[in-house]
C-alpha positions as a Markdown table, in Angstrom:
| # | Residue | x | y | z |
|---|---|---|---|---|
| 1 | Met | 4.6 | 39.1 | -33.5 |
| 2 | Asn | 3.5 | 41.7 | -31.0 |
| 3 | Ala | 3.5 | 41.2 | -27.3 |
| 4 | Asn | -0.3 | 41.3 | -27.0 |
| 5 | Val | -3.1 | 39.8 | -29.1 |
| 6 | Leu | -6.8 | 40.7 | -28.8 |
| 7 | Ile | -9.4 | 38.3 | -30.1 |
| 8 | Thr | -13.1 | 39.0 | -30.5 |
| 9 | Gly | -15.4 | 36.0 | -30.5 |
| 10 | Ala | -12.8 | 34.2 | -28.4 |
| 11 | Asn | -15.3 | 31.6 | -27.1 |
| 12 | Gly | -16.4 | 30.5 | -30.6 |
| 13 | Asn | -15.3 | 27.4 | -32.3 |
| 14 | Ile | -12.3 | 28.9 | -34.1 |
| 15 | Gly | -11.6 | 31.4 | -31.3 |
| 16 | Arg | -11.0 | 28.7 | -28.7 |
| 17 | Lys | -8.7 | 26.8 | -31.0 |
| 18 | Leu | -6.8 | 30.1 | -31.7 |
| 19 | Leu | -6.5 | 30.7 | -28.0 |
| 20 | Val | -4.9 | 27.3 | -27.5 |
| 21 | Asn | -2.5 | 27.8 | -30.5 |
| 22 | Leu | -1.4 | 31.2 | -29.0 |
| 23 | Leu | -0.9 | 29.7 | -25.6 |
| 24 | Asn | 1.1 | 26.8 | -26.9 |
| 25 | Asn | 3.2 | 28.5 | -29.6 |
| 26 | Thr | 3.8 | 32.1 | -28.4 |
| 27 | Ser | 4.5 | 34.1 | -25.3 |
| 28 | Ala | 1.9 | 36.7 | -26.0 |
| 29 | Ala | -0.6 | 38.1 | -23.5 |
| 30 | Ile | -4.1 | 37.3 | -24.9 |
| 31 | Tyr | -7.1 | 39.5 | -24.5 |
| 32 | Ala | -10.2 | 37.3 | -25.1 |
| 33 | Val | -13.3 | 39.3 | -25.9 |
| 34 | Ala | -16.7 | 37.6 | -25.5 |
| 35 | Ser | -20.2 | 38.4 | -24.4 |
| 36 | Ser | -19.2 | 37.2 | -20.9 |
| 37 | Glu | -16.0 | 36.3 | -19.2 |
| 38 | Glu | -17.5 | 33.0 | -18.1 |
| 39 | Lys | -17.9 | 32.0 | -21.7 |
| 40 | Val | -14.2 | 32.4 | -22.3 |
| 41 | Tyr | -13.2 | 30.3 | -19.3 |
| 42 | Ser | -15.8 | 27.6 | -20.2 |
| 43 | Ala | -14.4 | 27.4 | -23.7 |
| 44 | Leu | -10.9 | 27.0 | -22.3 |
| 45 | Asp | -12.0 | 24.4 | -19.9 |
| 46 | Ala | -13.6 | 22.5 | -22.8 |
| 47 | Glu | -10.3 | 22.6 | -24.6 |
| 48 | Gly | -8.5 | 21.2 | -21.5 |
| 49 | Val | -6.6 | 24.4 | -20.8 |
| 50 | Lys | -5.6 | 24.7 | -17.2 |
| 51 | Asn | -3.0 | 27.5 | -17.2 |
| 52 | Thr | -4.8 | 30.8 | -18.0 |
| 53 | Glu | -2.2 | 33.2 | -16.6 |
| 54 | Arg | -1.7 | 34.9 | -20.0 |
| 55 | Ile | -5.4 | 35.1 | -20.8 |
| 56 | Phe | -7.4 | 38.2 | -19.9 |
| 57 | Ala | -11.1 | 37.7 | -20.4 |
| 58 | Val | -13.0 | 40.9 | -21.4 |
| 59 | Lys | -16.7 | 41.3 | -21.7 |
| 60 | Ser | -17.8 | 42.8 | -25.0 |
| 61 | Asp | -19.7 | 45.7 | -23.5 |
| 62 | Glu | -16.7 | 46.6 | -21.4 |
| 63 | Phe | -14.3 | 46.4 | -24.3 |
| 64 | Leu | -16.5 | 48.7 | -26.4 |
| 65 | Ser | -17.0 | 51.3 | -23.6 |
| 66 | Glu | -15.3 | 54.7 | -24.0 |
| 67 | Ser | -13.2 | 54.1 | -20.9 |
| 68 | Trp | -11.6 | 50.7 | -21.8 |
| 69 | Asp | -8.0 | 51.2 | -23.0 |
| 70 | Asn | -6.2 | 48.4 | -21.1 |
| 71 | Ile | -4.0 | 47.2 | -24.1 |
| 72 | Phe | -1.2 | 48.6 | -26.2 |
| 73 | Asp | 1.3 | 47.3 | -28.8 |
| 74 | Phe | -1.1 | 44.7 | -30.0 |
| 75 | Asp | -2.5 | 42.7 | -32.9 |
| 76 | Ala | -6.2 | 42.0 | -33.2 |
| 77 | Val | -8.2 | 39.2 | -34.8 |
| 78 | His | -11.9 | 39.8 | -35.3 |
| 79 | Leu | -13.8 | 36.5 | -35.3 |
| 80 | Ala | -17.2 | 37.4 | -33.7 |
| 81 | Phe | -20.0 | 37.0 | -36.2 |
| 82 | Ser | -23.4 | 35.4 | -36.3 |
| 83 | Arg | -23.7 | 31.9 | -37.8 |
| 84 | Arg | -25.3 | 31.6 | -41.2 |
| 85 | Asn | -28.4 | 29.8 | -39.8 |
| 86 | Lys | -29.3 | 32.5 | -37.3 |
| 87 | Pro | -32.2 | 34.9 | -37.8 |
| 88 | Asn | -31.6 | 37.8 | -40.2 |
| 89 | Glu | -31.6 | 40.3 | -37.4 |
| 90 | Asp | -28.7 | 38.5 | -35.7 |
| 91 | Ile | -26.7 | 38.7 | -39.0 |
| 92 | Ala | -27.5 | 42.4 | -39.3 |
| 93 | Asp | -26.4 | 42.9 | -35.6 |
| 94 | Ser | -23.1 | 41.3 | -36.6 |
| 95 | Ile | -22.4 | 44.1 | -39.1 |
| 96 | Asp | -23.2 | 46.7 | -36.4 |
| 97 | Tyr | -21.0 | 44.9 | -33.9 |
| 98 | Ser | -18.1 | 44.6 | -36.5 |
| 99 | Asp | -18.4 | 48.4 | -37.1 |
| 100 | Lys | -18.1 | 49.1 | -33.4 |
| 101 | Val | -15.1 | 46.7 | -33.0 |
| 102 | Phe | -13.2 | 48.2 | -35.9 |
| 103 | Arg | -13.8 | 51.7 | -34.6 |
| 104 | Lys | -12.5 | 50.6 | -31.2 |
| 105 | Leu | -9.5 | 48.9 | -32.6 |
| 106 | Lys | -8.7 | 52.0 | -34.6 |
| 107 | Lys | -9.0 | 54.2 | -31.5 |
| 108 | Leu | -6.7 | 51.8 | -29.6 |
| 109 | Asn | -4.1 | 52.0 | -32.4 |
| 110 | Ala | -3.9 | 48.3 | -33.1 |
| 111 | Asn | -0.7 | 47.5 | -35.0 |
| 112 | Arg | -2.2 | 44.8 | -37.3 |
| 113 | Val | -5.8 | 43.6 | -37.7 |
| 114 | Ile | -7.3 | 40.4 | -39.2 |
| 115 | Asn | -10.9 | 40.2 | -40.1 |
| 116 | Leu | -12.4 | 36.7 | -40.6 |
| 117 | Ser | -14.5 | 36.6 | -43.7 |
| 118 | Ser | -15.9 | 33.7 | -45.8 |
| 119 | Gln | -15.3 | 32.0 | -49.1 |
| 120 | Gly | -19.1 | 32.6 | -49.6 |
| 121 | Val | -18.4 | 36.1 | -50.7 |
| 122 | Tyr | -17.5 | 34.7 | -54.1 |
| 123 | Gly | -20.9 | 33.3 | -54.6 |
| 124 | Asn | -21.5 | 30.2 | -56.8 |
| 125 | Cys | -18.9 | 30.7 | -59.5 |
| 126 | Arg | -17.7 | 27.5 | -61.3 |
| 127 | Glu | -14.0 | 28.3 | -61.4 |
| 128 | Ile | -11.5 | 27.9 | -58.6 |
| 129 | Arg | -11.6 | 31.3 | -56.9 |
| 130 | Thr | -8.5 | 33.5 | -56.5 |
| 131 | Glu | -8.3 | 36.7 | -54.6 |
| 132 | Ser | -9.0 | 38.5 | -57.8 |
| 133 | Thr | -12.3 | 36.7 | -58.5 |
| 134 | Lys | -15.1 | 39.2 | -58.4 |
| 135 | Pro | -17.2 | 38.8 | -55.2 |
| 136 | Ala | -20.9 | 37.9 | -55.8 |
| 137 | Pro | -22.5 | 37.1 | -52.5 |
| 138 | Ser | -25.7 | 35.0 | -52.9 |
| 139 | Ser | -27.2 | 35.1 | -49.4 |
| 140 | Gln | -27.8 | 37.6 | -46.7 |
| 141 | Tyr | -25.1 | 36.0 | -44.6 |
| 142 | Thr | -22.4 | 36.2 | -47.3 |
| 143 | Met | -23.5 | 39.7 | -48.2 |
| 144 | Ala | -23.1 | 40.6 | -44.6 |
| 145 | Lys | -19.6 | 39.2 | -44.6 |
| 146 | Tyr | -18.7 | 41.1 | -47.7 |
| 147 | Ala | -20.2 | 44.3 | -46.2 |
| 148 | Ser | -18.0 | 43.8 | -43.1 |
| 149 | Glu | -15.0 | 43.5 | -45.4 |
| 150 | Lys | -15.9 | 46.9 | -46.9 |
| 151 | Ile | -16.3 | 48.5 | -43.5 |
| 152 | Phe | -13.0 | 47.0 | -42.4 |
| 153 | Asn | -11.2 | 48.4 | -45.4 |
| 154 | Ile | -12.6 | 51.9 | -44.7 |
| 155 | Tyr | -11.3 | 51.9 | -41.1 |
| 156 | Phe | -7.9 | 50.5 | -41.9 |
| 157 | Ser | -7.3 | 52.1 | -45.4 |
| 158 | Asp | -4.3 | 53.9 | -43.9 |
| 159 | Met | -2.7 | 50.6 | -42.8 |
| 160 | Pro | -1.7 | 48.9 | -46.1 |
| 161 | Gly | 0.2 | 45.7 | -45.4 |
| 162 | Ser | -1.1 | 45.5 | -41.8 |
| 163 | Ala | -4.8 | 44.7 | -42.3 |
| 164 | Ala | -6.1 | 41.6 | -43.9 |
| 165 | Asn | -9.5 | 40.0 | -44.7 |
| 166 | Ile | -9.3 | 36.2 | -44.5 |
| 167 | Arg | -11.8 | 34.5 | -46.8 |
| 168 | Leu | -12.0 | 31.1 | -45.1 |
| 169 | Asp | -13.2 | 27.9 | -46.7 |
| 170 | Ser | -16.2 | 26.1 | -45.1 |
| 171 | Val | -15.1 | 24.7 | -41.7 |
| 172 | Val | -16.1 | 21.1 | -41.8 |
| 173 | Gln | -17.0 | 21.0 | -38.1 |
| 174 | Ser | -19.5 | 23.8 | -38.6 |
| 175 | Gln | -21.2 | 22.1 | -41.6 |
| 176 | Asn | -24.0 | 19.6 | -41.3 |
| 177 | Leu | -23.4 | 17.7 | -44.6 |
| 178 | Val | -20.4 | 15.6 | -43.8 |
| 179 | Gln | -21.7 | 14.8 | -40.3 |
| 180 | Ala | -25.1 | 13.7 | -41.8 |
| 181 | Leu | -23.5 | 11.5 | -44.4 |
| 182 | Cys | -21.2 | 9.9 | -41.8 |
| 183 | Arg | -24.1 | 9.2 | -39.6 |
| 184 | Gln | -26.0 | 7.5 | -42.4 |
| 185 | Ala | -23.0 | 5.3 | -43.3 |
| 186 | Lys | -22.3 | 4.4 | -39.7 |
| 187 | Tyr | -25.8 | 3.6 | -38.4 |
| 188 | Asp | -27.8 | 2.8 | -41.6 |
| 189 | Gly | -25.2 | 1.3 | -43.9 |
| 190 | Leu | -26.9 | 3.5 | -46.6 |
| 191 | Ile | -26.1 | 6.9 | -47.9 |
| 192 | Lys | -29.0 | 8.6 | -49.8 |
| 193 | Leu | -28.0 | 11.3 | -52.2 |
| 194 | Lys | -29.8 | 13.7 | -54.5 |
| 195 | Gly | -27.8 | 15.2 | -57.3 |
| 196 | Gly | -24.3 | 13.9 | -57.0 |
| 197 | Asp | -22.3 | 16.6 | -58.8 |
| 198 | Gln | -22.6 | 19.3 | -56.2 |
| 199 | Cys | -19.1 | 20.6 | -55.5 |
| 200 | Phe | -17.8 | 21.4 | -52.0 |
| 201 | Ser | -14.6 | 22.3 | -50.3 |
| 202 | Tyr | -13.7 | 22.2 | -46.6 |
| 203 | Ile | -11.0 | 23.1 | -44.0 |
| 204 | Asp | -10.5 | 21.5 | -40.6 |
| 205 | Ile | -11.1 | 23.9 | -37.7 |
| 206 | Asn | -7.6 | 23.2 | -36.4 |
| 207 | Asp | -6.1 | 24.2 | -39.7 |
| 208 | Ala | -8.2 | 27.4 | -39.6 |
| 209 | Ala | -6.8 | 28.4 | -36.3 |
| 210 | Ser | -3.2 | 27.5 | -37.3 |
| 211 | Ala | -3.6 | 29.7 | -40.4 |
| 212 | Leu | -4.5 | 32.7 | -38.3 |
| 213 | Leu | -1.5 | 32.1 | -36.1 |
| 214 | Ala | 0.7 | 31.8 | -39.1 |
| 215 | Leu | -0.4 | 35.2 | -40.4 |
| 216 | Leu | 0.2 | 36.7 | -36.9 |
| 217 | Lys | 3.7 | 35.3 | -37.0 |
| 218 | Tyr | 4.4 | 36.5 | -40.5 |
| 219 | Asp | 6.3 | 39.8 | -40.3 |
| 220 | Gly | 6.1 | 40.7 | -43.9 |
| 221 | Arg | 3.6 | 42.9 | -45.7 |
| 222 | Trp | 0.1 | 41.4 | -45.6 |
| 223 | Asn | -2.2 | 41.4 | -48.6 |
| 224 | Asn | -5.6 | 43.0 | -48.0 |
| 225 | Val | -7.4 | 39.7 | -49.0 |
| 226 | Tyr | -6.2 | 36.1 | -48.5 |
| 227 | Asn | -8.0 | 32.9 | -49.4 |
| 228 | Val | -7.4 | 30.2 | -46.8 |
| 229 | Gly | -8.4 | 26.5 | -47.3 |
| 230 | Leu | -7.3 | 23.3 | -48.9 |
| 231 | Asn | -5.5 | 24.8 | -51.9 |
| 232 | Asn | -7.5 | 24.1 | -55.0 |
| 233 | Gly | -9.3 | 21.4 | -53.1 |
| 234 | Arg | -12.8 | 20.5 | -54.1 |
| 235 | Ile | -14.9 | 17.4 | -54.0 |
| 236 | Thr | -18.3 | 16.4 | -55.4 |
| 237 | Leu | -21.1 | 15.1 | -53.3 |
| 238 | Leu | -20.8 | 11.6 | -54.9 |
| 239 | Glu | -17.0 | 11.6 | -54.3 |
| 240 | Leu | -17.5 | 12.6 | -50.7 |
| 241 | Ala | -20.0 | 9.8 | -50.1 |
| 242 | Gly | -17.6 | 7.3 | -51.7 |
| 243 | Lys | -14.8 | 8.3 | -49.4 |
| 244 | Ile | -17.1 | 8.0 | -46.4 |
| 245 | Ala | -18.2 | 4.6 | -47.6 |
| 246 | Asp | -14.6 | 3.5 | -48.0 |
| 247 | Tyr | -13.7 | 4.7 | -44.5 |
| 248 | Ser | -16.6 | 2.8 | -43.0 |
| 249 | Arg | -15.5 | -0.4 | -44.7 |
| 250 | Lys | -11.9 | 0.0 | -43.7 |
| 251 | Ser | -12.5 | 1.0 | -40.1 |
| 252 | Ser | -15.4 | -1.3 | -39.2 |
| 253 | Gly | -15.8 | -3.7 | -42.0 |
| 254 | Asn | -19.3 | -2.3 | -42.7 |
| 255 | Ala | -20.3 | -2.2 | -46.4 |
| 256 | Val | -22.1 | 1.0 | -47.2 |
| 257 | Lys | -24.5 | 1.3 | -50.1 |
| 258 | Ile | -24.9 | 4.6 | -51.9 |
| 259 | Asp | -28.4 | 5.3 | -53.2 |
| 260 | Leu | -28.1 | 8.1 | -55.8 |
| 261 | Asp | -31.0 | 10.0 | -57.2 |
| 262 | Arg | -29.2 | 11.7 | -60.1 |
| 263 | Gln | -30.4 | 15.3 | -60.6 |
| 264 | Pro | -28.9 | 18.3 | -62.3 |
| 265 | Thr | -27.1 | 20.6 | -59.8 |
| 266 | Asp | -25.3 | 24.0 | -59.9 |
| 267 | Ile | -23.3 | 24.2 | -56.6 |
| 268 | Trp | -19.6 | 25.0 | -56.8 |
| 269 | Ala | -16.7 | 25.6 | -54.4 |
| 270 | Gly | -12.9 | 25.7 | -54.1 |
| 271 | Met | -10.3 | 28.3 | -53.7 |
| 272 | Asp | -6.7 | 29.0 | -54.6 |
| 273 | Ala | -4.9 | 29.6 | -51.3 |
| 274 | Ser | -1.4 | 29.7 | -52.8 |
| 275 | Ser | -0.8 | 33.4 | -52.1 |
| 276 | Phe | -1.4 | 32.8 | -48.3 |
| 277 | Met | 0.7 | 29.7 | -48.3 |
| 278 | Lys | 3.6 | 31.4 | -50.1 |
| 279 | Asp | 3.6 | 34.4 | -47.7 |
| 280 | Thr | 3.2 | 32.6 | -44.4 |
| 281 | Gly | 4.6 | 29.1 | -45.1 |
| 282 | Trp | 1.4 | 27.6 | -43.8 |
| 283 | Thr | 0.1 | 24.4 | -45.2 |
| 284 | Pro | -3.0 | 22.5 | -44.0 |
| 285 | Met | -2.4 | 19.4 | -42.0 |
| 286 | Tyr | -5.8 | 17.8 | -42.4 |
| 287 | Ser | -6.9 | 16.2 | -45.7 |
| 288 | Ile | -10.6 | 15.5 | -46.5 |
| 289 | Glu | -9.9 | 11.9 | -45.6 |
| 290 | Asp | -8.7 | 13.1 | -42.1 |
| 291 | Met | -11.8 | 15.2 | -41.7 |
| 292 | Ile | -14.0 | 12.3 | -42.6 |
| 293 | Ala | -12.2 | 9.9 | -40.2 |
| 294 | His | -12.6 | 12.3 | -37.3 |
| 295 | Met | -16.2 | 13.1 | -38.1 |
| 296 | Tyr | -17.1 | 9.4 | -38.6 |
| 297 | Glu | -15.6 | 8.3 | -35.3 |
| 298 | Asn | -17.4 | 11.1 | -33.4 |
| 299 | Val | -21.0 | 11.0 | -34.8 |
């Protein structure tokens, strides 16, 4: 990989994990872009990072200014984006910011560029999604993610094999469902469900960061789109609750009752990540059982 790596949204949940991965597994100089330099160092402190000699914190406004050109021979990872539960104007601002970032990276002659997108661009299709599945965003957030992909492709159309959109599965630490079910099991001994057949898929945040590092280390020709997640991994709401109940019983001896109000549902998830795994050699380390165990112990 290149001698320098630039990350936008470096203080975010995935960004800070990627910073740690880069520090521990490469010798690259890391340019960490965030709304303030203090946020970068606070994130590193939260991760227990003491040696920051190879990290250069850069304020977003400074990075986007006409005069900033303090990096060369570099790869870039664009992570900065509003969360799905933020106001619509924040999501719109994220598209504008992405456009400015891509323009800046093009001007700086980035060697390779990764744009973090979402499995949500596929919408609510029943089948396991491959990269050839037709996008069908069903919310303003996922439409914004898909729009950012399209803008990204315009800027880097002349860099085939060196620019990739990562359609990432739902990061379990950023979702409320598993946490809420674990809390019910741990403190109430009762999990209340409506539906039961809703289908979900998740990835651990540490696996998300290690996947990005794996792509940066891969020196072959990148695909324009990669799915990243538990390969073909999907779980129904009832199955998820059952696994949480099993973990509660095994870890603490607490029996957990599941109160199911069976209702018809139409929620689907799951991606084929075999293309990414084949190219990079990456495999996820954390199973859904591992994610549940960590979530249960920390609620």
